[in-house]
C-alpha positions, 0 to 999 in steps of 0.5 A: 851907454852913459853919455857925458854932460857936454857934447852914450849903453853907453854912458852919456857923459857930457850933454849939459856942459854945453847944452848945445853940445856938438859932440853929443851928436852921433853922426853929425847933425840933422841935414844942417844948412844955412836955415837950420834944416837944409844943409849946403846943396853943392856937389861933393869935394874930396878932401879937406880937414874938419876941425871939431870942438870937444866938450869941456874937459871931456875927451876919450881915455880908452882905445880897446872896445871892451871898456869897463863901467867906468869906461863906458861912455859915448865919448869912448865908444860911439865918438871914438872907438866906432870910428876905428872899430865897427861893432857886429850891428849898428844902429842910428844912421839917419837920425833913427832909432833902427838897426843899419844893414849896409852898415853892420857887418853880421848879416840879419840872424837867422833861428832854429825852428825852436828858438835855441840857436842863432846863426850869423854869417859875417860879411868878409870886411877886411882888417887895416893888416889885410886880413879878413874879418871873420867869425872868429874875430867875433868870438874873441869878443865872446870869450872875453866877455864870459872870461871877464864878467867882473870887469866888462862894463855890459855885464849883468850877472844872472838872477837865480831868484827870477831865473833871468840870465844875460849875455854871455850867461845865457848862452850855452855854446858859441862856435866859429867857422869861417864867416859863420857864427853860431850860438846856442842859448840855454833860456828862451829869449825875446828874439828882438831884445836879443839881437838889439841888446845882446848880439849888439854888444859884440865888437869884433876884435883882430887876431892880432890883439890876441896876445899877452904881451908885446910879441907874446902870442895868446890863445883867447880867440881860439879857445873853446867857449865856456872852457877853463882854458879860455877863461885863464887865457882870455885873462892873460890877454885882458891884463895886457890889452885892458893896461894898453888901452889907457896908455894914451902916450903909446896909441899911435907907437903900440901896433895894436891900435893900428889895425883897424876895420872902420872907416877911420885910423887915428893918426895923433892923440894927446893924452894930456890935452885930450886932443886927437885926429883921425884919417880914412882908412883906405881898407875900410870895407863899408859902404860910406868911404870918407870924403874928407881928409882928416878930422881933429878933435880939439880940446876945451877946458871951458864953454866960454873958450870955444865960443870964443874961438867961434866968434873969431869966424869960420875961416882962419887956419885954425878955425872950428868947423864943427862946433857947439853954442852953449846955451847961455849965447844961444837965442830962443829956440825956433822949432821951425827955423833952428838957425834963427837968431843965430849969433854966429851967423855973421862969423860963416856958420849955421845951425842944423836941425837939432838931434834928439837923442835915444836917452834919458837924462839924470843924475845918479844917487849912491844906494850904497853910500852908508849916509845918505844911501838909507834916504834914497832907498825911500821912494817917497823921498826920491818922489819928493826929491824930483818933485823939487826939480823944475825941468820946464823951468830949466828948459825955458830959461837956462837952456832958452828952449834947447831941450825937452823934459825926461819923463821916465825910464823909456825915452818919449822922443824920439819916435820908435820906443815902445811906450805904455799909454801910461808913459806917453801920457806922463808929464814933468811936474814941479811942486816943492810944497807937495815934496815937503808934504811928502816928507813930513808925512813920513816924520821929517821936521820941515820947518828947517833946512835941512829937514830932520827926522823926528820919527824913525821907524818903517811904519807908513808915517815914519822915515823909513828904514835905516833912518835914525832920529836926527838924520838930515836931509842933506846930501853932497851932489858933484857935477861937471865944471866948465859950464855957465849953464851947469853952474846955474843948473846945480844952483837952481836944484839947490834952491828949488830942493831947499823949499821943500826941506832938502839941503843939496851941497853942490860941487864942481869938478872936472868931468873926467874926474867925475867919471872916475869917481863913478864906481860902484861900491864894494869891498875892492871899490870902497871909493864907490861908497863915498860919492853920494850923487853924481851929475856924470851924464845920463843913458844913451840906449846903446848897445841896449837899443830895446830899452828894457832896463835890464842892462841899466837898472837890474840888480848888478847890472855894470852900469848900475854904479849907484846900487840900486835893487828892486826885485819886483823890478828885476822880475818885470825886466827879466819877463820882458827878455823872454816875451814878444808880448809888448804888454809885459814891456808896459808892465815894467814901464808902468812899475818903475815909474813909481820906483825911481832909480835916478833923479831926472833932469832935461834932455838937451837937444843935440845941435851944432855950429856948422861952417857954411860949407860943410855938409854934414849927416842926418844925425844919430839919436845915439849921440856918436859920430860919422864924419865919413858921410860929412863932406865939403861943397863946391 
């Protein structure tokens, strides 16, 4: 999920914004405490309000948990929707890359002997309107995903050339009876992958949402899976629900969104400023009921303003209780004691132990852009571009050690991912001279910046297919505004690329503006053909928890808005979805290392400034929030 740059298959859209972004830590943060490792140890107090700082110009803008590709971000999903509506399966509590059975609505799946049928028993949790969460609610979401393949943000189309099918095209039949959901498949699957990446997408939806308009009953939830009636009935529901999902001014007045099954319900929402508040859902059936009376999310237009509010102290009536420390204000990272040198200790805050997100950080390059797409389609060019990114320099300089390098398509941190020996040994390199040599050896005149193609053609020493004589090695990179760290990083990347003869025009825009621009190029979305490179954020592997890449890098995958396509990569990724042999996963990893679909940049450590009386949980590697585990201490 896309992770915003600043505070996830979720797009992680906001981590770089604040560098040490509060809102990026899924469930609060690791242990936390005045020494940066152990939180307040007093007895829990029931009650109280926690005010959380949002990353600059970044706030949720979709409430219905059936997101389009442009809405797929951690800000919308793990930090907002999942507080209200729990998915069938839940990952990430206590900073672990693993499934959490107790917090999941679905029981452990059982498989038939031939591996073709999977059966799931749903726990009889309650919706806030008193109805029981049933298998029909899960089938409602499945029917919607089957009907709305062109709009669903998690959808990856079948690849007939290699016999690959993804959810829901790999489902032959789906039925619901009481608490029992039964799925029969039409293809062989890796059962671990199917749970981690396919079943993980499902979010049970209340029957109160099966409507085509206010007071107009729909049939999507009860139609037979795959039927013509399902397609038309779900389309009618979709048109109404998707429109209502983005009308922030009506979130509170529209009865749709008052029906929740998560630990929280929405108390307030301002679609203009981005402020919103949550209060406990008294009907929540899960194991951990909230201690707090309320959690309020406070918007900011810049990290500078947020830091000024932290400097004002933690004791005021409108003080921030859970905030982020901008990179330019942080002390150098001390792994043994992250609270060392905390400039806000005197204001009543502690720095919690950092969380390593299960993510990769990068900026997107548009392979479908008619001007620069041909450049990005040349593996030598993207390799050269990567060689100009000084990840370690950024980590030591901009982030003062509060970051770690992205070295490939599978996260090296935290522990728990299947890393090939090659991936495990991979290091981030910085060599502008080697990058310049790569360009010059492929027909570019690098005596000027931008370099110019002087040897067009497809030969080994030529510029490559689609690159005409006189083409310049230049493109525009848009990045999120509101952060000095982002400004510095963009300037550094521009300067370092110029050393190799590559010219990058950097332009800052609001995070949500970049998110809106970031759509795939198609006849129906011509604007998706215009952008050239976007630093919107990297990827948190949620809900594709098994990092096979089919959900992100496969041809036509919903989040793959940059138009990357490689038939060999598709074949390797598809094989992993059917095979339990980890060597097939390793083959995918090793291949993509030489066929780079994005430009990697550092992952920032996720940590927070927390008021000293507030205990927070151990963090979540998938960049969400679980404030039901937070409490003030006596």
